[in-house]
KOLBAKOL-825377 format. One line per 10 residues: number of its first residue (from 1); their letters; for each residue x, z, y of C-alpha. Coordinates in nm, 2 decimals. Layout:
<atoms>
NUM = A = X/Z/Y ~ ...
</atoms>
This chain:
<atoms>
1 = MTDTTKRFTP = -5.89/3.26/5.20 ~ -5.77/3.04/5.49 ~ -5.58/2.71/5.40 ~ -5.26/2.72/5.60 ~ -5.11/2.39/5.47 ~ -5.07/2.14/5.75 ~ -5.23/1.80/5.67 ~ -5.10/1.47/5.81 ~ -5.30/1.16/5.88 ~ -5.19/0.83/5.71
11 = AQRTYGAMAA = -5.06/0.70/6.04 ~ -4.84/1.01/6.09 ~ -4.69/0.97/5.74 ~ -4.60/0.60/5.81 ~ -4.42/0.69/6.14 ~ -4.22/0.97/5.96 ~ -4.09/0.72/5.69 ~ -3.99/0.47/5.96 ~ -3.79/0.74/6.13 ~ -3.61/0.84/5.81
21 = VALVSLAAGY = -3.50/0.48/5.75 ~ -3.37/0.45/6.10 ~ -3.16/0.77/6.06 ~ -3.01/0.64/5.73 ~ -2.92/0.30/5.90 ~ -2.75/0.48/6.19 ~ -2.54/0.69/5.95 ~ -2.43/0.39/5.74 ~ -2.33/0.20/6.05 ~ -2.12/0.49/6.17
31 = ALSTLFGAGG = -1.95/0.52/5.83 ~ -1.86/0.15/5.83 ~ -1.73/0.16/6.18 ~ -1.51/0.45/6.08 ~ -1.38/0.28/5.77 ~ -1.28/-0.04/5.93 ~ -1.21/0.08/6.28 ~ -0.83/0.10/6.22 ~ -0.82/-0.26/6.10 ~ -0.99/-0.42/6.39
41 = SGGSEGDTSD = -1.35/-0.52/6.45 ~ -1.36/-0.88/6.33 ~ -1.20/-0.90/5.99 ~ -1.33/-1.15/5.73 ~ -1.42/-1.05/5.38 ~ -1.08/-1.16/5.24 ~ -0.91/-0.95/5.51 ~ -1.12/-0.65/5.41 ~ -1.02/-0.69/5.05 ~ -0.65/-0.72/5.14
51 = VAGMSAAAEG = -0.67/-0.41/5.35 ~ -0.85/-0.22/5.08 ~ -0.58/-0.32/4.82 ~ -0.29/-0.24/5.05 ~ -0.45/0.09/5.14 ~ -0.48/0.18/4.78 ~ -0.12/0.10/4.73 ~ -0.01/0.30/5.03 ~ -0.22/0.60/4.92 ~ -0.05/0.59/4.58
61 = GCEEVLYWYD = 0.29/0.60/4.74 ~ 0.40/0.25/4.64 ~ 0.72/0.12/4.79 ~ 0.69/-0.19/4.59 ~ 0.37/-0.33/4.42 ~ 0.43/-0.51/4.09 ~ 0.08/-0.66/4.06 ~ -0.28/-0.58/4.09 ~ -0.53/-0.52/3.80 ~ -0.88/-0.43/3.72
71 = PMVPAQRFDQ = -0.88/-0.09/3.54 ~ -1.16/-0.21/3.31 ~ -0.96/-0.52/3.21 ~ -0.60/-0.40/3.24 ~ -0.44/-0.69/3.05 ~ -0.53/-0.94/3.33 ~ -0.29/-0.92/3.63 ~ -0.32/-1.06/3.98 ~ -0.06/-1.15/4.24 ~ -0.28/-1.06/4.54
81 = PGKSPFMDMQ = -0.52/-0.77/4.62 ~ -0.89/-0.84/4.64 ~ -1.21/-0.79/4.45 ~ -1.22/-0.80/4.08 ~ -1.37/-1.11/3.92 ~ -1.49/-0.89/3.63 ~ -1.64/-0.58/3.80 ~ -1.79/-0.50/4.14 ~ -1.48/-0.31/4.25 ~ -1.15/-0.36/4.42
91 = LVAKCAGATA = -0.83/-0.44/4.22 ~ -0.58/-0.15/4.18 ~ -0.22/-0.18/4.27 ~ 0.04/-0.12/4.00 ~ 0.34/0.04/4.17 ~ 0.70/-0.03/4.07 ~ 0.74/0.34/3.98 ~ 0.43/0.34/3.77 ~ 0.56/0.14/3.47 ~ 0.49/0.23/3.11
101 = AAGVQIDPGL = 0.75/0.51/3.13 ~ 0.53/0.70/3.37 ~ 0.26/0.71/3.11 ~ -0.05/0.92/3.14 ~ -0.04/1.24/3.34 ~ -0.25/1.55/3.27 ~ -0.24/1.88/3.44 ~ -0.03/2.09/3.20 ~ -0.29/2.37/3.23 ~ -0.55/2.14/3.09
111 = VQNFGIRTAP = -0.35/2.02/2.79 ~ -0.47/2.31/2.58 ~ -0.83/2.27/2.70 ~ -0.82/1.91/2.57 ~ -0.70/2.03/2.23 ~ -0.38/1.83/2.25 ~ -0.12/1.93/1.99 ~ 0.22/1.78/1.93 ~ 0.47/1.77/1.65 ~ 0.83/1.64/1.63
121 = AEFGVLETEI = 0.93/1.34/1.43 ~ 1.17/1.48/1.17 ~ 1.36/1.36/0.86 ~ 1.22/1.49/0.53 ~ 1.15/1.40/0.17 ~ 0.85/1.18/0.12 ~ 0.69/1.25/-0.22 ~ 0.47/0.95/-0.28 ~ 0.20/0.92/-0.54 ~ -0.02/0.62/-0.64
131 = IVTGVLAYNG = -0.36/0.70/-0.79 ~ -0.54/0.42/-0.96 ~ -0.80/0.37/-1.23 ~ -0.73/0.25/-1.58 ~ -0.89/0.18/-1.92 ~ -0.76/0.26/-2.27 ~ -0.71/-0.04/-2.50 ~ -0.59/-0.12/-2.85 ~ -0.21/-0.15/-2.90 ~ -0.15/-0.52/-2.90
141 = RDVAIVQPRA = 0.19/-0.48/-3.04 ~ 0.06/-0.30/-3.35 ~ -0.14/-0.58/-3.52 ~ -0.15/-0.68/-3.89 ~ -0.31/-1.00/-4.03 ~ -0.43/-0.95/-4.39 ~ -0.39/-1.26/-4.62 ~ -0.40/-1.30/-5.00 ~ -0.09/-1.43/-5.18 ~ -0.30/-1.64/-5.41
151 = GGYVQRTYDR = -0.65/-1.80/-5.41 ~ -0.93/-1.66/-5.61 ~ -1.27/-1.49/-5.60 ~ -1.36/-1.17/-5.41 ~ -1.50/-0.92/-5.66 ~ -1.52/-0.60/-5.43 ~ -1.48/-0.52/-5.06 ~ -1.50/-0.14/-5.08 ~ -1.79/-0.13/-4.83 ~ -1.56/-0.22/-4.54
161 = AQDDVVSRGA = -1.71/-0.32/-4.20 ~ -1.57/-0.43/-3.87 ~ -1.44/-0.15/-3.65 ~ -1.39/0.08/-3.95 ~ -1.08/0.29/-3.91 ~ -0.85/0.27/-4.21 ~ -0.52/0.43/-4.30 ~ -0.21/0.25/-4.42 ~ -0.25/0.15/-4.79 ~ -0.63/0.18/-4.80
171 = PLADILVPEW = -0.79/-0.08/-5.03 ~ -0.97/-0.36/-4.86 ~ -1.08/-0.60/-5.14 ~ -1.03/-0.69/-5.51 ~ -0.96/-1.06/-5.58 ~ -0.97/-1.22/-5.92 ~ -0.69/-1.48/-5.96 ~ -0.76/-1.68/-6.28 ~ -0.43/-1.88/-6.29 ~ -0.23/-1.55/-6.30
181 = GGAQREYLAV = -0.36/-1.48/-6.65 ~ -0.19/-1.78/-6.82 ~ 0.14/-1.72/-6.65 ~ 0.14/-1.35/-6.75 ~ 0.06/-1.43/-7.11 ~ 0.34/-1.68/-7.13 ~ 0.57/-1.42/-6.99 ~ 0.47/-1.17/-7.26 ~ 0.53/-1.43/-7.53 ~ 0.88/-1.51/-7.40
191 = LATGDEALAG = 0.96/-1.13/-7.39 ~ 0.86/-1.12/-7.76 ~ 1.13/-1.38/-7.85 ~ 1.40/-1.17/-7.69 ~ 1.53/-1.46/-7.48 ~ 1.62/-1.28/-7.16 ~ 1.73/-1.60/-6.97 ~ 1.39/-1.76/-7.03 ~ 1.22/-1.43/-6.94 ~ 1.40/-1.43/-6.61
201 = AMRQRMALLG = 1.29/-1.78/-6.54 ~ 0.93/-1.69/-6.61 ~ 0.96/-1.39/-6.39 ~ 1.07/-1.61/-6.10 ~ 0.77/-1.84/-6.16 ~ 0.53/-1.54/-6.15 ~ 0.68/-1.43/-5.82 ~ 0.62/-1.78/-5.68 ~ 0.26/-1.76/-5.78 ~ 0.22/-1.45/-5.55
211 = MSDGMINSVR = 0.27/-1.16/-5.79 ~ 0.45/-0.86/-5.66 ~ 0.74/-0.70/-5.84 ~ 0.53/-0.40/-5.91 ~ 0.26/-0.61/-6.09 ~ 0.52/-0.80/-6.29 ~ 0.68/-0.47/-6.41 ~ 0.33/-0.34/-6.49 ~ 0.26/-0.64/-6.71 ~ 0.59/-0.60/-6.89
221 = RTGRAQTTIT = 0.54/-0.22/-6.94 ~ 0.17/-0.24/-7.06 ~ 0.19/-0.57/-7.24 ~ -0.14/-0.68/-7.09 ~ -0.23/-0.95/-6.84 ~ -0.36/-0.83/-6.50 ~ -0.56/-1.10/-6.31 ~ -0.71/-0.89/-6.04 ~ -0.51/-0.81/-5.72 ~ -0.62/-0.53/-5.48
231 = VTAPIGGAIT = -0.55/-0.62/-5.11 ~ -0.45/-0.31/-4.90 ~ -0.41/-0.23/-4.53 ~ -0.05/-0.28/-4.43 ~ -0.09/-0.05/-4.13 ~ -0.33/0.22/-4.01 ~ -0.58/0.13/-3.74 ~ -0.92/-0.03/-3.68 ~ -1.05/-0.34/-3.85 ~ -1.10/-0.56/-3.55
241 = TLGIRPGMTV = -1.18/-0.87/-3.76 ~ -1.33/-0.89/-4.11 ~ -1.39/-1.22/-4.29 ~ -1.46/-1.13/-4.66 ~ -1.77/-1.06/-4.86 ~ -1.82/-1.00/-5.23 ~ -1.85/-1.33/-5.43 ~ -1.65/-1.54/-5.18 ~ -1.39/-1.79/-5.28 ~ -1.07/-1.74/-5.08
251 = AEGQTLAEIT = -0.76/-1.96/-5.06 ~ -0.40/-1.86/-5.05 ~ -0.30/-1.76/-4.69 ~ -0.66/-1.73/-4.57 ~ -0.71/-1.45/-4.31 ~ -0.93/-1.18/-4.47 ~ -0.90/-0.92/-4.20 ~ -0.72/-0.82/-3.88 ~ -0.61/-0.45/-3.82 ~ -0.51/-0.32/-3.48
261 = GFSPIWLEAS = -0.34/0.01/-3.43 ~ -0.41/0.26/-3.15 ~ -0.13/0.52/-3.20 ~ 0.03/0.50/-2.95 ~ -0.26/0.37/-2.75 ~ -0.24/0.14/-2.45 ~ -0.35/0.23/-2.10 ~ -0.40/-0.06/-1.86 ~ -0.43/0.03/-1.49 ~ -0.50/-0.19/-1.19
271 = VPEIQAADIR = -0.25/-0.13/-0.91 ~ -0.31/-0.29/-0.56 ~ -0.06/-0.57/-0.50 ~ 0.05/-0.40/-0.18 ~ 0.19/-0.12/-0.39 ~ 0.34/-0.34/-0.66 ~ 0.69/-0.29/-0.52 ~ 0.67/0.08/-0.60 ~ 0.60/0.02/-0.97 ~ 0.88/-0.01/-1.23
281 = IGQTINAAIA = 0.90/-0.03/-1.61 ~ 1.00/0.31/-1.74 ~ 0.82/0.52/-1.48 ~ 0.63/0.82/-1.59 ~ 0.25/0.83/-1.55 ~ -0.01/1.10/-1.59 ~ -0.37/1.02/-1.70 ~ -0.68/1.22/-1.67 ~ -0.94/1.12/-1.93 ~ -1.30/1.18/-1.85
291 = AFPEERFAGR = -1.37/1.29/-2.21 ~ -1.10/1.56/-2.18 ~ -1.10/1.69/-1.82 ~ -0.90/2.00/-1.90 ~ -0.60/1.79/-2.03 ~ -0.34/1.56/-1.88 ~ -0.18/1.28/-2.09 ~ 0.17/1.17/-2.01 ~ 0.32/0.83/-2.09 ~ 0.56/0.56/-1.96
301 = ITAILPSADA = 0.51/0.22/-1.82 ~ 0.61/-0.04/-2.08 ~ 0.50/-0.36/-1.91 ~ 0.39/-0.51/-1.57 ~ 0.18/-0.82/-1.64 ~ 0.31/-1.13/-1.46 ~ 0.00/-1.24/-1.27 ~ -0.24/-1.07/-1.02 ~ -0.61/-1.07/-1.04 ~ -0.74/-1.33/-0.79
311 = QSRTITVRAE = -1.06/-1.14/-0.71 ~ -0.94/-0.78/-0.68 ~ -0.59/-0.86/-0.57 ~ -0.44/-0.61/-0.82 ~ -0.17/-0.63/-1.09 ~ -0.21/-0.48/-1.43 ~ 0.03/-0.21/-1.54 ~ 0.05/-0.12/-1.91 ~ 0.16/0.22/-2.03 ~ 0.16/0.39/-2.38
321 = LANASGRLKP = 0.01/0.73/-2.46 ~ 0.07/0.93/-2.78 ~ -0.25/0.93/-2.99 ~ -0.15/1.08/-3.33 ~ -0.48/1.26/-3.37 ~ -0.68/0.95/-3.28 ~ -0.88/1.14/-3.01 ~ -0.82/0.87/-2.75 ~ -1.05/0.57/-2.81 ~ -1.01/0.22/-2.67
331 = GMFAQVSVSP = -1.25/0.16/-2.38 ~ -1.23/0.52/-2.24 ~ -1.19/0.55/-1.86 ~ -0.89/0.71/-1.71 ~ -0.76/0.81/-1.36 ~ -0.39/0.73/-1.35 ~ -0.12/0.89/-1.12 ~ 0.21/0.72/-1.07 ~ 0.50/0.88/-0.89 ~ 0.74/0.62/-0.76
341 = GTRRALLVPS = 0.98/0.89/-0.67 ~ 1.11/1.07/-0.36 ~ 1.29/0.93/-0.06 ~ 1.43/1.07/0.27 ~ 1.26/0.93/0.57 ~ 1.17/0.99/0.93 ~ 0.82/1.15/0.91 ~ 0.53/1.22/1.14 ~ 0.19/1.37/1.06 ~ -0.04/1.09/0.94
351 = EAVIRTGRRA = -0.31/1.19/1.19 ~ -0.07/1.11/1.47 ~ -0.07/0.73/1.39 ~ -0.33/0.51/1.56 ~ -0.38/0.20/1.36 ~ -0.52/-0.09/1.56 ~ -0.52/-0.35/1.28 ~ -0.22/-0.55/1.40 ~ 0.01/-0.26/1.49 ~ 0.05/0.11/1.47
361 = IVMLSQGEGG = 0.08/0.33/1.78 ~ 0.17/0.69/1.85 ~ 0.14/0.89/2.18 ~ 0.46/1.05/2.28 ~ 0.48/1.37/2.48 ~ 0.71/1.35/2.79 ~ 0.67/1.71/2.89 ~ 0.49/1.86/3.19 ~ 0.16/1.69/3.08 ~ 0.31/1.34/3.06
371 = FIPAEVEIGR = 0.24/1.10/2.77 ~ 0.32/0.74/2.68 ~ 0.20/0.51/2.40 ~ 0.47/0.37/2.17 ~ 0.45/0.11/1.90 ~ 0.60/0.21/1.56 ~ 0.66/0.04/1.23 ~ 0.53/0.26/0.95 ~ 0.59/0.27/0.57 ~ 0.42/0.48/0.30
381 = DAGGQTEVLA = 0.19/0.78/0.33 ~ 0.20/1.09/0.12 ~ 0.09/1.45/0.15 ~ -0.04/1.40/0.50 ~ 0.29/1.26/0.62 ~ 0.37/0.89/0.73 ~ 0.71/0.73/0.70 ~ 0.83/0.57/1.03 ~ 1.06/0.28/0.97 ~ 1.13/0.20/1.33
391 = GLAQGEEVVV = 1.02/0.28/1.69 ~ 1.09/0.66/1.70 ~ 1.39/0.88/1.73 ~ 1.44/1.21/1.55 ~ 1.30/1.49/1.76 ~ 1.06/1.29/1.97 ~ 0.72/1.47/2.01 ~ 0.42/1.28/1.89 ~ 0.06/1.38/1.97 ~ -0.14/1.48/1.65
401 = SGQFLLDSEA = -0.46/1.59/1.81 ~ -0.63/1.44/2.11 ~ -0.43/1.12/2.09 ~ -0.74/0.89/2.10 ~ -0.84/1.04/2.44 ~ -0.49/0.97/2.57 ~ -0.49/0.62/2.42 ~ -0.82/0.54/2.59 ~ -0.68/0.67/2.92 ~ -0.37/0.47/2.88
411 = SLSGLNIRPI = -0.57/0.15/2.82 ~ -0.79/0.21/3.12 ~ -0.48/0.27/3.34 ~ -0.33/-0.06/3.23 ~ -0.02/0.10/3.08 ~ 0.22/-0.11/2.87 ~ 0.29/0.02/2.52 ~ 0.65/0.09/2.46 ~ 0.77/-0.17/2.21 ~ 0.97/-0.08/1.90
421 = GAAMRGASDG = 1.30/-0.20/2.05 ~ 1.24/0.00/2.37 ~ 1.29/0.32/2.18 ~ 1.66/0.26/2.25 ~ 1.78/0.37/2.59 ~ 2.01/0.16/2.78 ~ 1.94/-0.17/2.60 ~ 2.10/-0.47/2.76 ~ 1.90/-0.75/2.91 ~ 2.03/-1.00/2.65
431 = SAADAQSYRT = 2.17/-1.25/2.91 ~ 2.42/-1.50/2.80 ~ 2.70/-1.32/2.98 ~ 2.61/-0.99/2.80 ~ 2.77/-1.07/2.46 ~ 2.96/-0.74/2.41 ~ 2.98/-0.63/2.05 ~ 2.90/-0.28/1.94 ~ 2.97/-0.09/1.61 ~ 2.78/0.17/1.42
441 = TGRVTNISGN = 2.72/0.30/1.07 ~ 2.39/0.36/0.90 ~ 2.19/0.37/0.58 ~ 1.97/0.07/0.48 ~ 1.61/0.18/0.45 ~ 1.44/-0.16/0.42 ~ 1.53/-0.53/0.39 ~ 1.27/-0.78/0.50 ~ 1.33/-1.15/0.56 ~ 1.58/-1.19/0.83
451 = SITLDHSPVP = 1.60/-0.83/0.94 ~ 1.74/-0.50/0.81 ~ 1.60/-0.16/0.90 ~ 1.88/0.10/0.94 ~ 1.89/0.48/0.98 ~ 2.19/0.45/1.21 ~ 2.42/0.69/1.38 ~ 2.43/0.72/1.76 ~ 2.58/0.44/1.98 ~ 2.73/0.61/2.28
461 = ELSWPAMVMP = 2.80/0.29/2.46 ~ 2.43/0.21/2.48 ~ 2.32/0.58/2.51 ~ 2.13/0.53/2.18 ~ 2.05/0.84/1.98 ~ 2.05/0.84/1.60 ~ 1.73/0.67/1.49 ~ 1.56/0.44/1.25 ~ 1.51/0.08/1.38 ~ 1.52/-0.28/1.27
471 = FALAEPSLAH = 1.81/-0.52/1.34 ~ 1.79/-0.90/1.32 ~ 2.05/-1.08/1.11 ~ 2.26/-1.36/1.26 ~ 2.27/-1.51/0.91 ~ 2.03/-1.42/0.62 ~ 2.33/-1.43/0.39 ~ 2.46/-1.11/0.55 ~ 2.20/-0.92/0.34 ~ 2.32/-1.05/0.01
481 = GLAPGDNIEI = 2.42/-0.77/-0.22 ~ 2.26/-0.50/-0.01 ~ 1.98/-0.27/-0.13 ~ 1.79/0.02/0.03 ~ 2.01/0.33/0.02 ~ 2.34/0.15/0.08 ~ 2.57/0.29/0.35 ~ 2.70/0.02/0.58 ~ 2.91/-0.04/0.89 ~ 2.78/-0.31/1.12
491 = TFTQHGDGPR = 2.89/-0.50/1.43 ~ 2.60/-0.61/1.65 ~ 2.52/-0.77/1.99 ~ 2.23/-0.72/2.22 ~ 1.98/-1.00/2.30 ~ 1.65/-1.03/2.48 ~ 1.45/-0.99/2.16 ~ 1.66/-0.69/2.04 ~ 1.99/-0.62/1.86 ~ 2.14/-0.88/1.62
501 = IESIRKAGR = 2.39/-0.80/1.34 ~ 2.69/-1.02/1.34 ~ 2.88/-0.87/1.05 ~ 2.82/-0.61/0.77 ~ 3.07/-0.42/0.56 ~ 2.97/-0.16/0.29 ~ 3.10/0.18/0.37 ~ 3.42/0.27/0.17 ~ 3.53/-0.09/0.12
</atoms>
């Protein structure tokens, strides 16, 4: 077979490479001359940058340029066009018509392809639930200290040991009290004389020695002295402390045992301090005990301990559970559910909220593929819904899927985030001359420091819709006597940092 492949000598290959380099150089030179031909032939590097920045502005249709920025570092703004000090690229002009309201634009036909879904912010009932862990414990309010009424010698302890469970009236120990014998025999001798007055005096003396009325009556009925007393359990429960053994000598008032009840039994749960405001005495709780997974045990909160744990930043909440059968044992683990109650609030799907650490942001749909980021103040979460305290109006569409893609695009485009106060249309500029007062009514949803969050009615003078938003207080004392849920009428003025309440009157007064 004949080899038809053409072979080149090394010299021929060298000449070919040189020719290729020359062609590339000619093409590059032609492109550069075309690019800068309109601007003249002798521009400096600074002139080239200015032309490039102004050209970018003109191509974007800018009538007025607000500033220039690097898309990779959108927070840094420049007064003149030129080359970015951060990246090897030209600065981009921000047009006066391309403020935050313009937002991110996406071809409406591609919205579905990006998986972007929206949902309206709507008022609804937020059914909150706090789930924490807890441990069962002895009932610290049901404690009995067992002490003898007279000193003597321990004859019998009925084989009791610590942690034994005893019922009320169960015998704990027999104590021999020698001095009782003489007093009882004197009492029997006086009874034989028939002197009732002297017998009554003797009876009082025996009671002071520690004898019960039952023992004194038994001595009178049987005519025999009884020098042994049986100490019994005053309540039912577990013997948590036991300090007697046969043969011991005990003194009057000495602690022989301590008995602690566990019916009802205590449940102590650790609640994060951030949720402490939602916990109140008397609230119903439900506990799931690991030993009885098929059952739920209901109880009520009886105490909230006054101090928080410094390590875990939790507070201890104490509840009582019925335990007549004694199945629940101190030390058992429990999962506790607390329902603070329901409240009406402006709600959005929880997945729509982007938490940045310092603030919460949602992406708002503007229709026709337009989206803008907006800052919101959020409250509690429950059932996949998040409470919005301020920053949104009812009916505004928030993005619940694909919002991270939009947020990334908004950051790269240098868009400003709509602040909470900017949710109000037609807000004044807060100048000194703009001191007009406005009136509206609303329901208090939150009181925090020097501000009140209101679910207020529309304000036609400012073109505000009905929405939930915070108002600053001219004086902190204006909030005295108010609580969440109160309906109020307010007079407020507009300032650079937002609306400020000048006067408050409860509705109906």
